[in-house]
C-alpha positions, 0 to 999 in steps of 0.5 A, a space after each residue: 499500499 505504497 509504504 503506508 502502515 495501517 495505523 496511519 490510515 485512520 486519518 486519511 479515511 476520516 478525511 475521505 469520508 468527510 469529503 464524500 459527506 459533501 453534497 453532490 460527491 459520488 466518491 473520493 480516493 486517494 492515489 500515489 503520484 506513481 499511480 497506485 490506488 491507496 484508499 477510497 470507495 469502489 468506483 462503481 464499474 471502474 478498474 481501481 488501478 486503471 483509474 488510479 493510473 490515469 489520474 496520476 497521468 492526467 495530474 502530472 501532465 497538468 502540472 507540467 503544463 502549469 510549470 511551462 506556463 509559469 503558473 500554479 495548478 489549482 485542480 484538474 477537472 475532467 468534465 463528462 456528461 453526467 459527472 465530473 472528476 476532480 483531481 487535487 495535488 496533496 504534496 509531493 507523493 499523493 493526489 485526491 480524485 473526487 467524483 461529483 454529480 452535475 450539482 457540485 461546487 467543484 471549487 468548494 469541494 477541491 478547497 475542502 479536499 485540499 485542506 483536509 488532506 493537507 492535515 493528514 499529509 504529515 501522517 502518511 
């Protein structure tokens, strides 16, 4: 599990649960920047390892783009017809992937995810 001990997962799970409680949030997962699934709800109908790898690749490409443009990346959104995937970088090792439905406030959820997970980043 990416070098994370089980005793360290409780605050991470609590932060993910808090994100999932928000209106219009369908799911939230923690993924390593190397593309390994760490934890979160089972995303329906999707292979977790493939999802984790693609989330890491998308975020990495966006961060490279932001560096080239000499700007800072806030979040990456992948807008689908019925839902939106929001990716937020959490320190040098992790990212949070949040699935939202159409009514979600993407900025609010991204800020909440960043705030909650920055508190647990010291643990993992």
